C-alpha positions in Angstrom: -54.6 -7.0 31.4 -54.5 -6.3 27.7 -55.5 -3.3 25.7 -59.0 -1.8 25.8 -61.2 -3.8 23.5 -64.8 -2.3 23.7 -66.3 -4.7 21.2 -65.3 -7.7 23.3 -66.4 -6.5 26.7 -69.6 -4.7 25.6 -71.2 -7.7 24.1 -70.4 -9.7 27.2 -72.0 -7.3 29.7 -75.0 -6.7 27.5 -75.8 -10.4 27.7 -75.1 -10.7 31.4 -77.2 -7.7 32.3 -80.1 -9.3 30.4 -79.5 -12.7 31.9 -79.4 -11.5 35.5 -82.1 -8.7 34.8 -79.8 -6.1 36.3 -82.2 -3.3 35.3 -85.5 -5.0 36.2 -88.1 -2.9 38.0 -89.5 -4.8 41.1 -93.2 -4.3 41.7 -92.8 -5.8 45.2 -89.8 -3.8 46.3 -90.2 -1.4 49.3 -87.5 0.9 48.0 -88.3 4.5 46.8 -89.6 4.4 43.3 -88.2 6.3 40.3 -90.1 6.2 37.0 -87.8 7.4 34.2 -89.4 7.5 30.8 -88.4 8.2 27.2 -90.8 9.2 24.5 -91.0 5.9 22.7 -89.9 5.9 19.0 -91.7 5.2 15.7 -90.1 1.9 14.5 -88.6 3.4 11.3 -87.0 1.0 8.9 -84.0 3.2 8.7 -83.2 2.6 12.4 -81.9 5.2 14.8 -79.1 7.7 14.1 -76.9 9.3 16.7 -79.3 12.2 17.1 -82.0 9.9 18.3 -79.7 8.4 20.9 -79.0 11.6 22.6 -82.2 11.8 24.7 -82.0 8.1 25.5 -78.5 8.5 26.8 -79.6 11.3 29.1 -82.4 9.3 30.6 -80.1 6.2 31.0 -77.5 8.2 32.9 -80.2 9.5 35.3 -81.8 6.0 35.7 -78.5 4.3 36.4 -77.5 6.9 38.9 -80.9 6.5 40.7 -80.3 2.7 40.8 -77.0 3.3 42.6 -78.7 5.7 44.9 -80.9 2.9 46.1 -84.1 3.6 44.2 -86.4 1.0 42.6 -86.1 2.2 39.0 -88.7 1.7 36.3 -87.1 2.5 32.9 -89.1 0.9 30.2 -89.2 1.0 26.4 -91.8 0.2 23.7 -92.8 1.1 20.2 -95.3 3.6 18.8 -96.0 1.3 15.9 -99.3 2.4 14.3 -99.7 5.4 12.0 -98.6 7.0 8.7 -94.8 6.5 8.8 -95.1 2.7 8.9 -98.0 2.6 6.4 -96.3 4.9 3.9 -93.1 2.8 4.1 -95.2 -0.3 3.4 -96.9 1.3 0.4 -93.5 2.3 -1.0 -91.9 -1.1 -0.5 -94.9 -3.4 -1.0 -94.2 -5.0 2.4 -97.2 -5.3 4.7 -96.8 -2.9 7.7 -97.3 -5.8 10.1 -94.1 -7.4 8.7 -92.0 -4.2 8.2 -92.8 -3.0 11.7 -91.5 -6.2 13.3 -88.3 -6.0 11.3 -87.8 -2.3 12.2 -88.5 -3.0 15.9 -85.9 -5.8 15.9 -83.3 -3.6 14.3 -83.9 -0.6 16.7 -84.1 -2.9 19.7 -80.7 -4.3 18.7 -79.3 -0.8 18.5 -80.6 0.2 22.0 -79.2 -3.0 23.6 -75.8 -2.4 21.9 -75.9 1.1 23.3 -76.0 -0.4 26.8 -79.3 1.3 27.8 -80.7 -0.2 31.0 -84.3 -0.8 29.9 -86.5 -3.4 31.6 -87.3 -5.3 28.4 -89.8 -7.5 30.3 -92.2 -4.6 30.1 -91.8 -3.9 26.3 -95.1 -2.8 24.6 -96.0 -2.6 20.9 -99.0 -0.4 20.1 -100.0 -2.3 17.0 -100.4 -5.6 18.9 -104.0 -6.6 19.8 -103.1 -7.0 23.5 -102.2 -3.3 23.6 -104.8 -1.7 21.2 -107.6 -3.7 22.9 -107.1 -1.2 25.7 -106.8 1.8 23.4 -110.3 0.8 22.2 -111.3 0.5 25.9 -110.1 4.0 26.5 -112.2 5.2 23.5 -115.3 3.6 25.0 -114.7 5.1 28.4 -114.5 8.6 26.8 -117.6 7.8 24.7 -119.7 6.7 27.7 -118.5 9.8 29.6 -119.8 12.1 26.9 -116.3 13.1 25.8 -116.4 11.5 22.4 -118.7 12.4 19.5 -119.0 12.3 15.7 -120.1 15.2 13.5 -119.6 16.7 10.1 -117.0 19.4 10.2 -114.6 21.3 7.9 -111.4 19.4 8.3 -107.8 19.5 7.0 -107.3 16.9 4.4 -103.9 15.9 3.0 -104.3 14.9 -0.7 -101.0 13.0 -0.6 -101.5 11.0 2.6 -105.2 10.8 1.7 -106.4 11.3 5.2 -107.7 13.9 7.6 -105.2 15.7 9.8 -105.7 17.3 13.2 -105.1 21.1 13.3 -101.8 20.4 15.2 -100.5 18.3 12.3 -100.7 21.2 9.8 -97.6 23.3 9.7 -97.8 26.5 7.7 -100.6 25.1 5.6 -98.8 21.9 4.9 -98.9 18.3 6.1 -96.3 17.8 8.8 -95.6 14.3 7.5 -95.2 14.8 3.7 -95.1 18.6 3.3 -98.0 18.6 0.8 -100.5 21.6 0.8 -103.5 20.7 2.9 -107.1 21.1 1.6 -110.3 21.9 3.4 -113.1 19.2 3.2 -116.4 18.6 4.9 -116.5 15.1 6.4 -118.1 13.3 9.3 -115.3 12.8 11.9 -114.8 11.5 15.4 -113.7 14.0 18.1 -112.6 13.9 21.7 -113.9 16.8 23.8 -110.5 18.1 25.0 -112.1 21.6 25.2 -114.0 20.5 28.3 -110.7 20.4 30.0 -109.3 23.7 28.7 -109.2 25.4 32.1 -107.6 22.5 33.9 -105.0 22.0 31.1 -104.2 25.7 31.4 -104.2 26.1 35.2 -102.3 22.9 36.0 -99.3 24.1 34.0 -98.4 26.0 37.1 -97.9 22.8 39.1 -95.4 21.0 37.0 -91.6 21.2 36.5 -91.6 21.6 32.7 -89.5 23.9 30.4 -91.2 27.3 30.3 -91.2 27.4 26.5 -93.4 24.3 26.5 -95.8 25.8 29.0 -96.0 29.0 26.9 -96.7 27.0 23.7 -99.5 25.1 25.4 -100.9 28.3 26.9 -100.9 30.0 23.5 -102.5 26.9 21.9 -105.3 26.8 24.5 -105.6 30.5 24.0 -107.9 31.6 26.7 -109.6 35.0 26.1 -111.9 36.7 28.6 -114.2 39.2 27.1 -117.8 40.1 26.3 -120.4 39.0 23.7 -122.3 42.0 22.3 -125.6 41.6 20.5 -126.0 43.6 17.2 -129.6 43.7 16.0 -130.5 43.7 12.3 -133.4 46.2 11.6 -136.7 44.7 10.4 -135.3 41.2 11.0 -135.7 38.7 13.8 -132.1 37.8 13.4 -129.2 39.2 15.4 -125.5 38.8 15.4 -123.4 38.1 18.5 -119.8 39.3 18.4 -117.0 38.6 20.8 -114.5 41.2 21.9 -111.9 41.7 24.7 -112.2 45.5 24.2 -115.7 46.5 25.1 -114.2 49.9 25.9 -113.9 50.5 22.1 -117.5 49.8 21.3 -118.4 53.4 20.4 -115.7 53.2 17.7 -117.2 50.2 15.9 -118.0 51.2 12.3 -118.6 47.8 10.8 -118.9 44.2 11.8 -117.3 41.2 10.0 -118.7 37.6 9.8 -116.9 34.4 9.0 -117.9 33.1 5.5 -119.4 30.0 7.1 -121.6 32.0 9.6 -125.1 30.4 9.7 -126.9 33.8 9.8 -125.8 34.4 6.2 -128.1 31.7 4.9 -131.1 33.3 6.8 -130.4 36.7 5.2 -130.0 35.6 1.6 -133.3 37.1 0.5 -132.2 40.6 1.5 -128.6 40.5 0.2 -128.5 42.6 -2.9 -125.2 41.3 -4.2 -125.9 37.6 -3.4 -124.0 36.1 -6.3 -120.8 38.0 -5.5 -121.2 37.0 -1.9 -121.7 33.3 -2.7 -118.6 33.4 -5.0 -116.5 34.9 -2.2 -117.8 32.3 0.3 -116.9 29.4 -2.1 -113.4 30.7 -2.6 -112.9 31.2 1.2 -113.9 27.6 1.9 -111.2 26.3 -0.3 -108.5 28.0 1.8 -106.9 26.4 4.8 -107.0 28.1 8.2 -103.3 28.9 8.0 -103.8 30.7 4.6 -106.8 32.6 6.0 -104.9 33.8 9.1 -101.6 34.6 7.5 -100.3 37.9 8.8 -98.6 38.9 5.5 -101.8 38.2 3.4 -103.8 41.1 2.2 -107.1 41.1 4.0 -110.1 40.7 1.7 -113.8 40.9 2.3 -117.2 41.7 0.7 -120.1 43.8 2.1 -123.5 42.3 2.5 -125.3 45.1 0.6 -128.9 45.8 1.6 -128.3 44.8 5.3 -127.1 46.8 8.3 -126.6 46.1 12.0 -127.2 48.4 14.9 -124.5 49.3 17.3 -126.2 48.7 20.7 -124.7 51.7 22.6 -125.3 54.5 20.1 -127.9 52.9 17.7 -125.8 53.8 14.7 -126.3 51.6 11.6 -123.0 49.8 10.6 -122.4 47.8 7.4 -121.9 44.0 7.6 -119.0 42.4 5.8 -117.8 38.8 5.4 -114.0 38.2 5.4 -112.0 35.0 5.3 -109.7 36.1 8.1 -112.6 35.5 10.5 -113.1 31.9 11.5 -116.4 30.4 12.6 -114.6 28.3 15.2 -113.1 31.3 17.1 -115.4 33.1 19.5 -118.8 33.6 17.8 -117.6 33.7 14.3 -118.2 37.4 14.2 -116.2 40.4 15.2 -116.9 44.1 15.7 -114.4 46.2 13.8 -112.9 49.3 15.5 -110.4 50.7 12.9 -109.0 53.4 15.1 -107.9 50.8 17.7 -107.1 47.6 15.8 -104.4 47.7 13.1 -106.0 44.9 11.0 -109.4 46.7 11.1 -107.5 50.0 10.3 -106.0 48.6 7.1 -109.4 47.0 6.1 -111.2 50.3 6.7 -108.7 52.3 4.6 -109.1 49.8 1.8 -112.9 50.0 1.8 -113.3 53.7 2.7 -115.0 53.0 6.0 -115.2 55.5 8.9 -112.3 55.6 11.5 -113.6 57.0 14.8 -111.2 57.6 17.7 -112.6 56.6 21.0 -109.5 56.0 23.1 -106.9 58.6 23.8 -103.4 57.9 25.3 -103.2 59.0 29.0 -100.0 60.8 28.1 -98.4 61.6 24.8 -99.7 61.9 21.3 -101.9 59.4 19.6 -100.4 57.7 16.5 -103.7 58.3 14.7 -104.4 59.0 11.8 -101.2 57.2 10.6 -101.8 54.0 12.4 -104.2 52.6 15.0 -103.8 53.3 18.7 -103.8 49.8 20.3 -103.3 50.5 24.0 -105.6 51.2 26.9 -106.2 54.9 27.6 -109.0 57.4 28.3 -112.4 57.2 26.5 -113.5 59.9 24.2 -116.5 60.2 21.8 -118.1 57.5 24.0 -121.2 59.2 25.3 -121.7 58.8 29.1 -118.5 56.7 29.3 -116.2 59.4 28.0 -113.3 60.3 30.4 -113.3 56.9 32.0 -110.1 54.9 31.8 -110.3 51.7 29.6 -110.4 49.2 32.5 -113.3 51.0 34.2 -115.1 51.6 30.9 -115.0 47.8 30.1 -116.8 47.1 33.4 -119.4 49.8 33.0 -120.2 49.1 29.3 -120.5 45.4 30.1 -123.0 46.2 33.0 -124.9 48.5 30.6 -125.2 45.7 28.0 -126.1 43.0 30.5 -128.8 45.2 32.0 -130.4 45.6 28.6 -129.9 41.9 27.6 -127.5 43.0 24.8 -124.4 41.1 26.0 -122.4 39.8 28.9 -119.1 38.4 30.1 -117.8 35.2 28.4 -114.6 33.2 28.0 -113.5 31.7 24.7 -110.6 29.4 23.8 -108.6 28.9 20.7 -108.3 25.2 21.6 -110.6 22.9 19.4 -111.8 19.4 20.1 -109.2 16.8 19.1 -110.0 15.2 15.7 -109.1 11.5 16.0 -110.5 10.0 12.8 -108.1 8.8 10.1 -109.1 7.4 6.7 -106.1 5.0 6.7 -105.6 1.3 7.3 -102.7 1.1 9.7 -104.3 2.2 12.9 -106.7 1.2 15.8 -110.2 0.4 14.5 -112.8 2.7 16.2 -115.1 0.4 18.2 -118.5 1.7 17.0 -121.3 -0.2 15.2 -124.0 1.4 13.1 -127.4 -0.3 13.4 -130.3 0.6 11.0 -132.6 0.2 14.1 -130.6 1.2 17.1 -128.3 3.8 15.5 -124.8 4.4 16.7 -123.8 1.7 19.2 -120.5 1.2 21.0 -118.9 -2.2 20.8 -119.3 -4.2 24.1 -116.2 -4.3 26.2 -116.3 -8.1 26.2 -116.0 -8.1 22.4 -112.8 -6.1 22.4 -110.5 -6.0 20.7 -112.0 -5.2 17.3 -109.2 -6.7 15.3 -107.6 -4.9 12.4 -107.9 -7.4 9.5 -104.8 -8.2 7.5 -105.5 -7.1 4.0 -103.4 -6.9 0.9 -104.7 -3.7 -0.7 -104.5 -1.1 2.0 -104.0 1.9 -0.3 -105.9 4.9 0.9 -109.0 5.7 -1.2 -108.7 9.5 -1.1 -112.5 9.7 -1.0 -112.9 10.3 2.7 -113.1 6.6 3.5 -110.7 4.2 5.0 -109.5 1.1 3.0 -111.3 -0.9 5.6 -114.6 0.2 4.0 -113.8 -2.3 1.1 -113.4 -5.2 3.5 -116.8 -6.9 3.6 -115.9 -9.4 6.4 -114.8 -6.5 8.6 -117.6 -4.1 7.9 -120.6 -6.5 8.2 -121.5 -7.4 11.8 -124.5 -7.8 14.1 -125.9 -5.1 16.4 -125.0 -6.0 20.0 -128.4 -4.7 21.1 -130.9 -6.2 18.6 -128.9 -8.6 16.5 -129.7 -6.8 13.2 -127.3 -6.8 10.4 -125.1 -3.8 10.9 -121.9 -2.2 9.8 -118.7 -1.2 11.6 -117.0 2.2 11.7 -114.2 2.0 9.2 -112.1 5.0 10.3 -109.1 4.2 12.4 -107.8 6.3 15.3 -105.0 8.9 15.2 -101.8 7.3 16.5 -101.6 10.0 19.2 -104.4 8.2 21.0 -102.1 5.1 21.4 -99.4 7.3 22.9 -101.7 9.2 25.2 -101.8 6.4 27.7 -98.8 4.1 27.0 -97.0 5.3 30.1 -99.7 3.6 32.2 -99.4 0.2 30.5 -95.7 -0.1 31.3 -96.7 -0.6 35.0 -98.7 -3.7 34.1 -97.9 -4.7 30.5 -99.0 -8.4 30.7 -102.4 -7.8 32.2 -105.1 -9.4 30.1 -108.1 -8.4 32.3 -107.6 -4.7 32.5 -105.3 -2.0 31.0 -103.5 -1.7 34.4 -103.9 -2.7 38.0 -104.8 0.1 40.3 -102.2 -0.9 42.9 -99.4 -0.8 40.4 -100.5 2.7 39.2 -100.4 3.9 42.8 -96.9 2.5 43.2 -95.3 3.9 40.0 -97.2 6.9 38.9 -96.9 9.7 38.1 -93.7 9.6 36.0 -90.8 11.2 37.8 -88.8 12.2 34.6 -89.9 12.3 31.0 -87.4 13.0 28.2 -88.2 13.8 24.6 -88.4 16.4 21.8 -90.0 19.8 22.2 -91.8 19.3 18.8 -94.6 17.4 20.6 -95.5 20.5 22.7 -99.1 20.9 21.5 -99.8 17.4 20.3 -98.6 14.4 22.4 -97.7 16.5 25.5 -101.2 18.1 25.4 -103.1 15.0 24.6 -101.4 12.9 27.3 -102.3 15.5 29.9 -105.9 15.4 28.7 -106.0 11.6 29.1 -104.6 11.8 32.6 -107.2 14.3 33.7 -110.1 12.2 32.2 -108.9 9.0 33.8 -108.7 10.8 37.2 -112.2 12.1 36.8 -113.4 8.6 35.9 -111.6 7.2 39.0 -108.9 5.1 37.4 -105.9 7.1 38.6 -105.2 9.5 41.5 -103.1 12.1 39.7 -104.0 14.7 37.1 -100.6 15.4 35.7 -98.7 12.4 34.1 -95.1 13.7 34.2 -93.6 15.6 37.2 -90.6 16.7 35.3 -90.1 17.1 31.6 -86.8 17.6 29.8 -86.3 18.4 26.1 -83.0 17.4 24.6 -81.4 19.6 21.9 -81.2 18.6 18.2 -78.0 17.1 16.8 -76.8 18.8 13.6 -74.2 17.7 11.1 -72.7 19.9 8.3 -75.0 22.7 9.6 -78.3 20.8 9.1 -80.5 18.7 11.3 -79.6 15.0 10.8 -81.9 13.3 8.3 -81.7 10.6 5.7 -82.9 13.0 3.0 -80.0 15.4 3.7 -77.5 12.6 3.6 -75.9 13.8 6.9 -76.9 10.9 9.2 -74.3 9.2 11.4 -75.3 5.5 12.1 -74.5 4.5 15.7 -73.6 1.0 14.4 -70.5 2.5 12.8 -69.5 4.2 16.1 -70.2 1.0 18.1 -68.1 -1.1 15.7 -65.1 1.3 15.5 -65.0 2.9 19.0 -67.6 1.1 21.1 -70.9 2.1 22.7 -69.3 3.7 25.7 -67.5 6.1 23.5 -70.7 6.9 21.6 -72.5 7.5 24.9 -69.8 9.7 26.3 -69.7 11.9 23.2 -73.5 12.2 23.2 -73.1 13.7 26.7 -70.0 15.7 26.0 -70.8 17.4 22.7 -72.7 20.4 24.2 -75.3 21.6 26.7 -78.1 19.0 26.9 -81.0 21.3 26.1 -79.3 23.0 23.2 -78.8 22.1 19.6 -75.2 21.0 18.8 -73.0 20.0 15.9 -71.7 16.4 15.6 -67.9 16.2 15.4 -66.0 13.0 14.5 -62.9 14.5 16.3 -64.9 14.7 19.5 -65.7 11.0 19.2 -62.0 10.2 19.0 -61.3 12.4 22.0 -63.8 10.4 24.1 -62.3 7.1 22.9 -58.8 8.3 24.1 -60.3 9.2 27.5 -61.6 5.7 27.9 -58.3 4.2 26.9 -56.6 6.3 29.6 -59.2 5.1 32.2 -58.5 1.5 31.2 -54.8 1.9 31.4 -55.0 3.3 34.9 -55.6 -0.2 36.3 -51.9 -0.9 35.5 -50.7 1.9 37.8 -52.8 1.4 40.9 -51.3 1.8 44.4 -52.3 -0.4 47.3 -53.1 1.9 50.2 -51.1 5.1 50.2 -53.5 7.9 49.4 -52.2 11.1 47.8 -53.9 14.1 49.4 -54.1 16.1 46.2 -55.9 13.2 44.4 -58.2 12.6 47.3 -59.3 16.2 47.4 -59.9 16.2 43.6 -61.9 13.0 43.9 -64.1 14.6 46.6 -64.7 17.7 44.4 -65.4 15.4 41.4 -68.0 13.5 43.4 -69.8 16.7 44.2 -69.6 18.2 40.7 -70.6 15.0 38.9 -73.5 14.4 41.3 -74.8 17.9 41.0 -74.2 18.3 37.3 -76.1 15.0 36.4 -79.1 16.3 38.5 -79.0 19.6 36.5 -78.5 17.9 33.1 -75.1 19.4 32.7 -73.7 16.2 31.2 -71.0 17.9 29.2 -69.4 19.4 32.3 -69.8 16.0 34.1 -67.7 14.3 31.5 -65.2 17.2 31.6 -64.7 16.8 35.4 -64.0 13.1 34.9 -61.5 13.8 32.2 -59.7 16.2 34.6 -59.6 13.5 37.3 -58.2 10.9 35.0 -55.5 13.2 33.7 -54.4 13.9 37.3 -54.5 10.1 38.1 -52.1 9.5 35.1 -49.6 11.8 36.9 -50.4 10.7 40.4 -51.5 7.0 40.4 -54.6 6.4 42.6 -55.2 3.7 45.1 -57.6 0.9 44.3 -60.3 2.6 46.5 -59.8 5.9 44.6 -60.0 4.1 41.3 -63.2 2.3 42.3 -64.7 5.7 43.1 -63.8 6.9 39.7 -65.5 3.8 38.1 -68.7 4.4 40.1 -68.9 8.0 38.9 -68.2 6.9 35.3 -70.6 3.9 35.4 -73.9 5.7 34.4 -72.2 7.3 31.4 -69.9 4.4 30.3 -71.5 1.3 31.8 -69.5 -1.5 30.0 -66.0 -0.4 30.7 -67.0 0.5 34.3 -68.6 -2.9 34.9 -65.6 -4.8 33.4 -63.0 -2.9 35.4 -65.1 -3.2 38.6 -65.3 -6.9 38.3 -61.6 -7.2 37.5 -60.8 -5.2 40.7 -62.9 -7.6 42.7 -61.3 -10.6 41.0 -64.6 -11.7 39.4 -64.5 -13.5 36.1 -67.9 -14.3 34.6 -68.5 -16.5 31.6 -71.4 -15.1 29.7 -72.0 -18.5 28.1 -72.2 -20.7 31.2 -73.8 -18.1 33.5 -72.5 -20.2 36.4 -70.7 -17.5 38.2 -72.9 -14.8 39.7 -71.7 -11.3 40.1 -72.6 -8.1 42.0 -73.0 -5.4 39.4 -71.4 -2.0 39.9 -75.0 -0.7 39.5 -75.9 -2.4 42.8 -73.1 -0.4 44.6 -73.8 2.8 46.4 -73.4 6.1 44.7 -70.3 7.9 46.1 -70.8 10.7 48.7 -68.3 13.5 49.1 -66.6 14.5 52.3 -67.5 18.1 53.0 -64.3 18.8 54.9 -62.1 17.7 52.0 -63.7 19.9 49.3 -63.0 23.1 51.2 -60.0 25.0 49.8 -57.3 25.8 52.3 -56.4 28.9 50.3 -58.0 31.0 47.5 -57.1 33.9 45.3 -58.9 37.1 46.4 -59.6 39.5 43.5 -59.1 43.1 44.6 -61.2 45.8 42.9 -61.2 49.6 43.1 -64.5 51.0 41.9 -65.3 47.7 40.2 -62.0 47.5 38.3 -59.5 44.7 39.1 -56.3 46.3 40.5 -54.6 43.4 42.3 -54.9 39.8 43.5 -53.8 38.0 46.7 -53.8 34.4 48.0 -55.5 34.1 51.4 -56.6 31.4 53.8 -60.1 30.0 52.9 -61.7 30.9 56.2 -60.4 34.5 56.5 -62.9 37.1 57.8 -63.9 40.3 56.1 -62.1 42.5 58.6 -58.9 40.4 58.3 -59.1 40.5 54.5 -59.7 44.2 54.5 -56.7 44.9 56.8 -54.3 42.7 54.7 -55.4 44.2 51.4 -55.2 47.8 52.5 -51.6 47.2 53.7 -50.5 46.3 50.2 -48.5 49.0 48.4 -50.3 48.5 45.1 -53.7 49.0 46.7 -52.6 52.1 48.6 -51.3 53.6 45.3 -54.8 53.3 43.7 -56.7 54.5 46.7 -54.3 57.4 47.6 -55.9 60.2 49.6 -59.5 59.2 48.6 -62.0 58.3 51.2 -63.4 54.7 51.1 -67.2 55.1 50.9 -68.1 51.4 50.8 -66.5 48.0 51.0 -68.1 45.0 49.1 -66.8 41.6 50.3 -67.7 38.3 48.6 -66.2 35.5 50.6 -63.8 33.3 48.7 -64.0 35.5 45.6 -63.4 39.3 45.7 -63.3 42.6 47.7 -64.3 45.9 46.1 -63.5 49.3 47.5 -65.8 52.1 46.4 -64.0 55.5 46.6 
């Protein structure tokens, strides 16, 4: 039998599984489908570390269990190969990204195969290959023709280090998420997708999916729906007016000034009347240099400047109020103008104090004392100093004041969102070319579908220009083309697409990856979609996970798919730490899985990924924990030497049935750490009381999704199958084609249990009873015990609480 040698058996089964396509998804199969998907990786030259493998291990366990449960499982893998990571690595090393990406993919694919992951490699996709990005361009054209794609000049976030525009979601605390450089504001012409058209559907449909609540909250906050009122403030002796947005129309009588965003267009029209125009223009110029994050920072002192010589009229009391501009107001939010009510908004309160502006109380608390004049009162209450609306509560006042404004054409109800349209232009080389042509006669023209793909040319100098233009602008052969309408000499769009566009539809391509005529066949989409389980990091909550939902809804509206949510269930794995910090090459705390594979085997690595802690929580890597899992597998291996033929031990049989139940339920609930614990307990018992061959086979089936190589090897040995991975002459029935074990309900019931006895909630005694004892029988037996009588004494029992199989509590 020999000793456990993981390196020998693991290579053998990896080859055989691929040869016999054990994990191949069958399009023609009539079995129930299960689509299990991982967020596909960026092909980093550094390869994967053990932190990356954690989520992949979780999905692989689920997929393999489903296979044994009789499902037709689709578990694919591919590569998110365009974008800044690959391009920056190429710039650093001098190796073209087309070459470095292939090398990185080869290395990571090797690691995934060595880990024993059951991917259907026949469906592998690479986003930087023309046969994939042809269809990314096709998606762009579909959105363009549906009116969901447009180009305009806009203030954008520009990273001076990466030398490209960033979407709002890619700016973290005013810095580039990729390189951590401070982001600048620039005005450039950019391409956008109209994700805002789908704001309500993106928001409402969150109620229909089985996703972590924290991800739903993050998306709700990012979409930021606000229902309120627009209120029109007239400017005396001018034809201009200012519309402000507020959710608190009940505070309108307390408005003592209004504030405009520095970019507000009305400022240009009022220039001739602004007495301090030079100071105002200086303030505006400084504000435009700041990023949105800087302007909205809570801890930043709020600054502003009054437009002297101009006033606005409060529409409910005709009072003149000053007009300020302040950088904390953004043009993109609401109307780009707010009414300031210092008594009932803390930010306005601080601003008013600083500039000696009136603070008028118009809401009183329904009960208790108002915090004014020390701080603003922010809650709803009863109106005061509000003319005919005084004494109304806030909710009623909002309705009545809104009616008053609407009747006089001075405002009305409106809904605004924080969500902005998705900026997809990138001024970099390594991305999907945007399929648009600019003709001097016809204007902006989409590339014809028959002319796709617009190929990304292979160029030597792909350094970013930093001038708001892609390196492709320097490539004459690429730029010059003919107009598909009139044949005139024209030029191509030189920006490339955000790599998140590639990953917004990749889950669809896995169903039909070799299709050259269309991105996917409708019948295959109907068979496989939506994805049953999606596993990946929570850091993509308001980027990838929002964009992919948007794409699904667009494609449904256009008639290409029948579902509006791409992923039925989402699971976010916890981060792996080492030496107290998240694993990263820069921190020098990375554990390479190759080292674990070589020393202990892939099954040990997989088991420890599962065992190290709760799946959804961050956890610390421990080398000792790896050794413990290796010992467990050695024990499992050695059990084959102790097997009995047919005499079952009742204790072991009951434990096996309990283990089947626990392992089955824990896997479904992502409690992988307790799954491994249960198997360890079973193996420890089997060391003491040797199992039969049948019992040992059950153990192997339960272990197989977690430690596939050793389970497959031992299974074939028990069935006297010897397979030569070189000749491939001998076929075998994989353990993954066996049925997942089912437990016997009768055998998992305990004959006896320990009843905890409480008096007024405090434990006073314990007694062992039959498992099926009734409440009356338990009560009689317990009350006859001397210890219990001592605690109860002469007291009257007011209540008896009986929890079957657990406790009885006497309330006296």
